[in-house]
N, C-alpha and C positions, 0 to 999 in steps of 0.2 A: 468748308468744315474740315478739310484735311482727309487724307486717306488712312484709315485705320486697318486696312486689310493686312492680315498676318501672312507670313510666308507659308503657314501651315493650312491656309484656307482650303476648304472642300476636301479634306483628307479623311473625313469620318462620316458616319451616318447622320443625316440631318434629322433634327427633332423639333417639335413644337414645344416651347417652354413658356409657362406663365409664372412670372415672378410676382409675389404678393407681399406688400409691405404693410407695416402697422400704422404708418402715417405717410404724408406726402413727400415729394422730392425736396422741397425747399427748407422746411423747418430744422431738420437734423441731418447728420452726415450719412447715416447708414444707407439710405436709398440713393443718394446722389453720388457719394464717393465709393461705395462698394457695389450695390446692386446695379446701378446704371453702367459703371465701368465694366463690370462682369458681363452685363447684357451686350454691350457694344462688342466686346471680344468674341462672344458667342455668335453674334450676328455676322461678324467678319468671317467666321468659319462656316457660314452657310445655314445656321440654325434660325428658325423663326421664333422671335422672342417678343413677348408682351410684358410690360411692367404695369401692374394694377395697384393703385394706391388710393386710400381713403383720405382726402385732404381736410381732415377735421380741424387741423390747426391753421390752415390757410383756405377757408371755404370759398374764397373767390376763384379758386382753381377748379371747383367741382364741375364735372361734366366736360372739362377740356381734354382734348386728345391731340397728339402730334406724333411725328416720327423723328427720332434722333439717331442718326448713323445706322439706319436700318432697324431700330428698335421702336416698336409701337408702345407709346405711353398713354395710359388712360387713367384719368382722375375720376373715380366713381362719383355719381351724384349722391348728395347727402339728403337724408330724410329730415323731416321736421324734428326739432329737438324736444321730443316728448319724453318726460322723465320715465325711466324704466324700459322704454322701447327703443330709444335712439341707438344704443350700442348693439342690440340684437338686429335692428333693421340695417345698420351699416354692415354688420358681419354677413347677413343674408345676401345683401346686394353684392358685396365683394365676392362671396362664394358663387353666386349665379354668374357674374361676369367672368369669373375664373373658368367655370365649366363651359361657358359659351365660347371660350377660345379653343376648346377641344384639344387641350394640351396632352402631350405624352408625359411631361414632367411638370409638377407644381413645385416651385422653389419658394419656400416660405422664409421670409427674412424676419428674424427674431421669433422665438417660440412663445410670444406673449401678446396680449391685447388683441387687436383685430386680426392680425395674421395668424395668431395662435388659435383664435376662434374659427377661422376659415379651415385650418388644419383639422380641428375637431369635427366640423360639419362634413368635411369630405370623407372622413372615416365612417360616416353613416351610410355611405354608398356601398353596394355589394362590391366585394374585392375585384370581381371581374370587370366592373365598370369604373373602377377608381384609377386615376393616373398615379404614376410613381410620385411619392411625396418626399421631398428633400428639405430638411430644416437647416437653416443657416444661423449660427450663433456668432456674434462679433463682440459680445459682452457677457459677463455673468450677471444675470438679472436678479437672482434670489437673494437669500441671506448672505450678507457680506458683500453683495454686489450693488447693482443700481437700486435695489430696494432701499438701501441706506442713503442714497443720494437724491432720489427722484421726487421727494416730497409727497409720496403717495399716502393714501389713507391705509388704516390697518387692513381693511377688506381688500384693497388693491394689492397690497404686499402679499397677502395670503394667496390671492388669485394668481398673481404673476409667478410666485414660487411654484405653485402647483402646475401652472401651464408649462413652465420651463422643464420640470421633471417629466411631465407626461409627454410633452412635445418631442423632447430629445430621445425618449425611450420608445416612441410609437411612430417613428419615421422610417421610411425605407432606407434612407441614408442621412447622415448628418455631416454638414460642412462647418468647420470651426476656424476662426481667424487667428487663434493663438495656440501655443503649445500647452498653456495652462488650461484653456478650455478643452483641449484634446484630452488631457488627463482627467479633468472633472467629468467629462462625458463617459470616459472609460469607467470611472468610479461608480457611475450610475448603472453599470452592467451592460452598456452598449458595446457590442463586439468591435474589436479593432478594424475588422473588415468593412464595417459600416460607417466608420468615422474618417473623414477626409480633411486633412489640414490644408487650408487655402488662406494664407494671410492677405491683408490688403496689398494692393499693388498700384502701379502707376501706368496710366494709359499712354499709348504711343503719341497721341496728340499733345498731351501735357509734356511729355519728354521733348518733343520737337520745339516747344516754346521756351525751354530753359535757355538762358543766355549766360555769357561770361559774367563774372561778378567782381570786377575790379572795384576796390574801395576808393571812393573819390579822395583826392588829396585834401588833407586837413580835416577829414571826417573824424579822426580820433579813433579810440578803441570802442567800437559800438558792439555791445552784447545784446543779441536779439532774444526775446522771449515770445514765442509764437504759441498761443495757448487758448483753451477755453476755461482755465482756472479750476478744473475738476481734479487734476492730478497731484496737487501739492498744497501745502499751507502757505498762504501769502507771506506771513512774517518770516518763514524759513527761507523763502527765496530772497527776500531783502537782506536777511542775515548773510547769505552767500554773497550777494552783490557788495555788501559793505566790506566783507573780507577781500573781495576782488579789488576793491578800491584801495585797500591798504597795500596791495602788491603792485597794482597798476593804477596810479593816481588819476590818469586821464580817462579811465573807463566810464562809459555811459551805458544806461540800460534803455533799450527800446522795446516796448511791450505792444504786441499786436493781438487783438482779439477781445471778446467780451465773455463774461461768465454767465452762469445761470441766475445768479442773484446779485448782480452789480458788483462782482468782486474787483473789477478794474478800478472802481472808485475807492474801494477799501485799500487796494494796493497804493494808490496815489496818496491817500490820507496817511497811511503808515510810513510811506517814504518821506512825506513832509515832516512827520513827527520825529523821524530818525535823522533829519538834516540832509536827506538825499533828494528832496523835492526837485531841485533844479537839475538833477542828474538823471531823472527818470522821465521818459516821455511815453505817452500812450496814443495809439491810433486804433480805431475800430477795424474789424475784419472787412477787407475790401479785396475781392479776388483780383480785380484789375490792377491793384497797387502792390500785390505780393512780391512780384519780381523786383520792384524798386527797393522794397524793404530788404529783400534777400541780398541784393547787390550792395547795399549800404552797410550791411553787417560785417564785422570782422569775424564773428562766429556766433553760433546760437547755443543756448543752454536748453536742456530738456530735463527739468526736475520731475521726479516720480517718487511719491511716497510709497513705501513698500507695503501695499495693501492688496487684498484680493482683487478689487476692481482694477487696479493698475497692472497686476500680473496677468489678468485675463484679457485685457483690452489689446487692440492692435492699432497703435497710434498713427493715424494717417499724417498728422502734421509733422511728426518726426520723419516719416518717409518722404514727405514733400521737401523738407529741408535737405535731406541727404541727396535726393535726386537733383536738386538745384545746385549741388556742389558747395553748400554752406558747411564749413567745419562745425562739428557738433560735439559738445561735451554733455553727456547724458548719464543719469543714474542707472545702474545696471539692474533694472527691474523688468521682468516679463519679456515682452517682445523687443525691448531695446537691446537685449543681448543677442537677438536674432538679426536685427537690422544693422547693428554696429559691431564691427570687428575691431576690438580695442587695439589702438596703435597702428591700424591699417586703414580703416575707413572712418574713424572717429575716435573719441576718447571716452571711456567708461570709468565711472567712479562708484565707490561703495554708496549705497543708498543711506541717506540720513547723516552723512559725514560732511558738514559744511566746510570744514577746513580742507579736506581733500578735494572737494568740488571746486573751491576757490583756487587751489593750487593748479588744478587741471586747466581752468579757464585762463589763469595768468600765464601758464606755460605756452598756450597757443597764441595768446595775445603778444607775448614777447618774442615768439618765433613764428611770424606770419608765414614763412616758407613751409614750415611743418603743417600748419593749418591748411594752407592751399593744397598741399599734396594729399592730405587726408580727404579734403572736400572733393578733389578731382577723382580720387579712387572711389569715394562713396558714390558719386554720380554714376560711374561705370558699373559698380557693383549692383546698384539698384536696377540698372538696365539688364544686367546679366541674370539676376535672381528674382526680381519682383516686378517684371513687366507683365501686364495682364495677358499679352498674347502667349506667354508661357504658362502662367498660373491657370489659364483656362483649361489646360489639359487635365488638371486635377478635378476641375468642376465637371468635365465630361465623364470622368471615371465615376464620380458620385451619381451621375445620371444613368450609369449602367452602360456607357459606351466604352468598349475596349480601347486601350491606348493605340493610336495609329503611329505607324513608322513615319519619321520626319523625312 
């Protein structure tokens, strides 16, 4: 499995941490790419960490437990789906299992749904018996956020917006994954001392698996789009690609990933309508094939509509591209401005300007040496600034552990 032990291991007070998620590890990224990576880094520093999740989207995992790099993972058992009682029963079971771990800290991922309900239940305990509660936000959930994208009912949107406001303002500490979320949390009246900025990062094991990315001879100018299709308008991306083709006639678009509502099929249909069908290829997300896709790409694009959702999110896929040394052209929205140093580790363009976006892509395609230099610097920059063995220090501060000398 590889050695994830940090050079900073065992330099601080050890704590028992229970991480609580709103869903299982597999369906969505929050628990697998954020919580689990954070948990591994904490375990490497000597903390005892349990990850407790309700696998309601993948019930076949209910009751399964295992250990991953020193982290205890528990999928809670699910009750019968009795209308009106299922959600309460799941929350109560999750809260009981959390308390059974006898944690010093309960780290709640997303202040909504089941994890938000666990937070609420724990506050019913007398303060002397209650563990420290840390709420972790990696998206804006309420108005203008995922409430607009999640396909929720009116009642769910109301509940999630209330949970987000209440959860962020009733935690002992708040961890946020983006600068926009930091500002939004301050705007709710949470003191700056209680808000800790911890962006998504890259684990040591993932870094050790990155390989050189020579483009195979004859591959042409391959533009990679690695996405879940929630960050942009499909027609707008194809408009950018069409303009790239005018500047670099042999450019091709390789799309990796699936959307929430079959957007990948929509993209292929629109490409066909625009006469680009033979120039756009799609492959489903397969983690075992990612490095091959990265190696084949001349560069990657990262389009971001300038919305509150995109400003607040912390895009892991962008970080993965940068850490693998893929040259990236991204729209300067939200965390993209933190992850990419324009002209040093990647290329930033104004959001919504298709012409400028296409010119940036064409520049790096025409000057592959520049692209390779940007990609190489990006990979090192991610290691220097966004490795979990460094980011974990800010997590410990949120837990109330003073920063230890290195």
